[in-house]
N, C-alpha and C positions, 0 to 999 in steps of 0.2 A: 504750145503753152507747155512749160515744163510743171510735171507734177512736183507737190509738195514734198512728196514722199521720195523723189530722187533726192533732194536737198538733204533731207533727213540720213539718208543713207550715205551720201557723200560726205557729210558731216563725221559720220559716224567712222567711216574708212578712214579719214584724215586724222580722227583722234586715235585708232586704232594704230596707223602707220607713226604718228608722232611719239606713241606710248612706246614702239618697239623701237623707233630711233631713240628715244629716252634711255630706255634699259642697255641697249648696246652701248650707249656712251658712258654708261654707269656701271659698268663692271669691271672689275681687278682683271688683269690679266690670265689669272687661273680661273676666272669666269664666275666667280661670287661676286654678287652686289658692293656695290662703292655703299657705306653708311652714309644717312642723309646728314652725319657730323659734318663731313668734308665740304656740303653746299652751306653751311650757316656760320656765315663769317662776319659778324658784326664788330664795330670798332670798340675797343676797350672804353669803358665810361666810368672815368677814375671816380666819380661822383657816388658810385656804388659799394667803393673798395674801402669807405672809412674816412676817417680823419687824416686831412692832407698836411703833412710836414715839410713847408716851405725852406729849402736851406738857409735863406738869408734871415730868417726867424728865430735862427738857433746859433747866431754868432758865426755864421759862416759867409765870408764874401769874397764878393768878385775880384777873384784875383789869378790870371793864368799861370803865375810864376811860384804861387803859394800852397804847398801840398797840404791839404787839410784831410787826411785819411780818417784818422782818431775823431774827429768833430764829425764828419760824415757819419762816420761806424755807430757814434753813439746816438745818433738820430736816428739811426736804423734799429738799433736795438731799443731805445723808446718807443717808436712804434710798434715794435712786436710786443713789448710788454705791456703795454696798453691795449692790446687787442688788435693791433694792426693798423695798415694803414699806408698812404700813399706818400712816398720820398719826393719831391718835386724840385727839379733842376729850375730854376728861373732862368731869364734871359741873363748872358754873362757866362764866363768859363773859370770851373772849380776843378782843380787838381787834386789827384787822388791817386794812392797806390790800391791793393786788392781790397775790396768791398764784398760782406758777407750778408745775404738779404735773409732774412727770418721768415718762419711760418706767419702769414698774414701781412707782410709786405709787398710793396710795389715799386715800380720805378715810373715816373713820369717826366719827361723832357721835354720844357715849354717850347715853342720856337723861339729860334736864339739862345737857346740854353745849349750848354755842353759840358758833358762828364769827360776830364781830358786826364788819360793816365801819365803817371809818371814816367819819365826814360831814364829812370834811376831803380833796377831791379831790387835794389835793397828795400823798397818801399811795397814789394810783396812776398807775402808770406810763403814758406815752404810747407807745406803738407802732402798727406798722400792723396793724390789725384789721379785723375784718367788722362794718358795722353799717350796718342802714337799705339793704340792697341793695347797697351800696358796699363795695370796700377802700381803707382809706385809715387816717390816723393818727387815732387818736383813744383812749381811754382803756381800759386793763385792765378785766376785771371783777375783783369779789372773788377769786372761785375759776376759774382758767383753767389748760385742759389743749389742749395743742396737740400731735399725733402721739403720743398716749398710748394706743395699743390695749388693750381689757381694762380702761381706767380706770373705778372705782367712786366712787360717794359712798352710803352706808349709815347705818345707825343709827336712833335715836328722837329724836336732838336736831334742833338748829334751825341753819341759817343764817339770821342777820338784816342785811338790808340798813342798816337803820338811816335810811331814808330820808328822815325827815320833813324835815330842815335842806334837802335838794336839792327835794323837792317845793315848798316854802315858797318856794326860791328862782326856781325855776320859772315858778310862778304870778306872782309878783312880775315875771319880767322878763317873760312874756305881756302882762302889764298894763301895762308901759311901751312894749313893740313887740308888738302882736298878730300880726305876721307871722313871730316869732321860730319857729323850727324846734325840732324836738326835741333835736336835737344842740346848738342856741346857748347852752343851758344845763349847763353841765359836769356829767356825771352817770355814774358806773360802772353795768354791769349786776352781775347776782347770781354769775349761774354762765355763761360761755362754756367750750364744749367744740370743738373744730375738729379737722378732720383725722384721727379718729380710727374705730376701728372695734371692735364687740364692747363697747361702754359699758351700765353700768347704775347707775342711779339710784333709792336704793329707801330708804322709810320717813321721810325726814326731812322736815322744815319748813323751806318757802322762804319767807321773808316779808320784807316792806317794802324792796323793792329800788328804789333810787333809780329805775333804769331796766329796761328790758326783766328779766325773772327768769331764765330758763333759755333760752339760745340754743345751738343746735345748728347746726355750719356744716361742710358738708363730712363727713359723719360717715356712717357704716353700720351697722347691725345695732345699735341703741338702744332699751334698754327704760327705762320711767319707770314705776316702779310703789308704789303705793302714797304717793304724795305727797300734802302737806298744802300748797299754794301761795297764798299770800295776800298783797294788799297793799288797803290800804282806799280806799273811794270816798267817805267822810266822818269827820271832820270837814274834813280836808284829803284832797282828792284826790290819789293816786298818779298821775301824768300818765304815759301810755305804758308802764306795769307789766306788757306781755304777760305772761301765765303761760309759755308755752311758745312759741318762736319756732324753727321747722324750716325750715331755710336750706339748700337743695340737698343733700339727704339721702335717702337709700336705706332702706327698713325700719326703721321707727321705730312703737314700741309704747306707748301710753300707755295705762295699766290701772289701776282702781282708786284714781284721784286724786282728790282734793278739791281745787276751782278758784274761788277769788273774787278779781277783782283790777278795777282800773279801768281797762282796757283788754280785747284780745282776748285770750280765753282760749288758743285754739289756733290761730296763725298761719303760714301756711305762705307762705315767704317764697324770693328767689331772683335778685333782680336787679331794676333799673329803667333805665329810659332808652330811646331810641328805637332804641338798637344793643344791648340790653341780652344778646338772644341770640347776639352774636358776641361778648361778653366771657368766656373762660374761667373767670372768677373766679365765674360765674355758672353757674346749670344747673337741673335740674329735681328737682322731691321725687316719689320713686315707691315704693308700697306705705306707706302710711303707714295706722296703726288706733289709733283712740281709742275705750276701751270700758270699760262698767262704772264712768263717772265719775259724780261728782255736783257740779256747780257752782251755785256762790252769783252774785253781782252780776257781769257782763262785760259788756262791748260786743257780742261775739259768741261762741258756743260754737265754733265753726269758722270760720274767716275764710281765704280765697284773697287774698292780697294784705296790705299796698299795693305791696310790691315784689314783684312774682313774675311769673315767664315761663312755668313750664310745670308743672303738679301732675296727678298719675297716679294712679289707683288709691287713692282716699283714702276710706276708712269711718269715720264716727261711729255708734257704734251703743251699745244698752242702757245709756243715760246719762240721768240726771234732771238738768234745767234748770230752776233757780229764778232768775226776773228775770233774765234775759239780756234786753239791746237787741233782739239777734238770733240767730236760732238757726243759719242758714246765712247766710252773708255773702259774697257776690262781687264784692270792688273791681273794677272794671273801670276800668284806669287809661288815660287817650286818649294818654300819650306813651310808652308801652312796649307790645311785641306780648306778648299773653298767650294761653294756650292751657290752659282748667281743664276736664278732662275724666275721665271716670268715676269719677265723685263720690255715694258712699251715704249717706245719713242714714236710720238704721231704728231702731225699737225704741227710741222717745225718750217720756218724759215730763215735762210741767212746762210754764213759762210765760215769757213774754216781750212786748216789745212787736211785733217782727216774726216774722214764722215765715220767710218767704224775702225776702233783700233784695239787690238788682240793680241798681245805680247809677254812675253815671261818677264816678270818683274824681279829683279835679281839685286836692287840695292840695297845693301845693308843684309844679304842673303845669310842665314844662321839657321844652321840644323840644331843647335845645342846639342851636338852630341848623342842626339837621337838619329834611329834611321828615317830612312825618307818616308813623308808623310804619305798617306792615301792621295791617289791621285786627286787633282780638281776636276770641276767640270761647269761649264755652263749651256743652259739650255732654255729654249721658249722664251726667244729673244726676237723681239718683233719690231720693224722700222717700217713704217708706213707712211702715206700721204706728208711727203715731204719734198720740198724745193729748196736744193742744196747746191752750194758753189763751192769747191775744196779742190786742194793740191792732188789728194788721193783718196780714192772711195773705200778700197779694201784691203788695210794694212792688218794683215792677219797672218799668224803663223800657228802651225802644227806644233805640237810638243806630246812627248811620251809622258810628262806630267799632268795634262789636263786633257778634257775631252769636249767638244764643241758640238751640241747637237740641236734640233728642231729650230732652226733658225729661219724667219721668214722676212724678207725684202717685197713690199707692196705699196704700189702707188708712189712708187720714186720718180722725181723729175730732178735728174743730176747733170752738172758740169763741172769735169775734172780733168786736171791735166794728164793723171792716171786713173783710167777709169777702169779698167780690169776687175772684174770679181773672179775670184777662186773659188768655184761653189765646191770644188774638191777639197777645202781646207776644213769645210761642216760637213757633218752627216746630218742628212735629211734637211738638205735648204732648199727652201722655197722661195721661186721668185715669180710676181704677178705685177705684170704692167710697169715694170721697169725702164725707164728711159736714162742713158748716160751719151751726153753732146748731140742731143737731138735721136740717139741710134734706140730703137728698143733692143734690150739685151735676154730678153726670155719668151 
């Protein structure tokens, strides 16, 4: 007969082991604990957010062809003046140009409800905003919230950017002028949230954005939960339709989202140019977690760049990635000082064209008359516990413009047409339990 003391000791050992495992799972790449904030993911309860302002109660009609920007903005302004509340998009389609949410206001889109963007750029305000690593005059997004702490977008409905006309115009311009930039063809983003804390976007569908889909700038404590983000790659490609652009932000959680767009899925931004690190409008991204997501087509599941100066403590984990062109893409821009460090990609399944992609990024290269910027670097990059099928495992080049150090491949089961891993490209490169096409490579 087993003594009861054995069970107590055994239970204590299990508790200790589970505690150690939880601790290991709850650390950022630099070894610091992940705050409990990242594990508290409650759905938005609009009943706690103040008075409900249902559009149809304010003379705004269900009409997919009628632009009602001024009337919708008037309801937002009324809610803000009244101490705050929730703007409710009911079942139906309501078309608008740029809308500006104010402190205390929120957006809720009911199941079957759609906020549809105008495909006429004249319905979008021109103002000083943030785009492509610069602060300049450009077009507002469809949904804008600046200095709106606690802002939420929730519901089971849709924000539809109605981007087809913009996409066709972009490709026509690119055909006429192959050197045209993303901003040369006038296009609005779908959602732009800036200078705000404690933000949550949950449940809604964000689709067909003319330009970037969700852009966060200088925000802190942002959760993107259960979103469905989509823009087509065919028959008309949605150019530069990044799903989520994180730009100078701290503490961002992307969880349980579906992402399929014709550009980067999650891109870390922050500034560009030879003196980008001296500009107070620029800065780092810190403590970013993307987990439990499903990816359709995208250019990359996780991208650092192309306008980025410092990314620190970044995790991509427990995701299924399908038909991504790249799993991890480090865009090393030779006209910008960059530092990408403490990045972990783990517990991934799926397939794509490239597993790891690191190359000089020279599109629209511009030193602005300055001498070459300080060399860039990327370090403490870990990719582990991944089963992935791809055309090429290791698409990495050395350059005098950047250094690559302290990379780890661990617990990888890869299938590839080109499975070579050129460890000489990276200083202090560790391989542990890595197999490619059934053959152990370390």
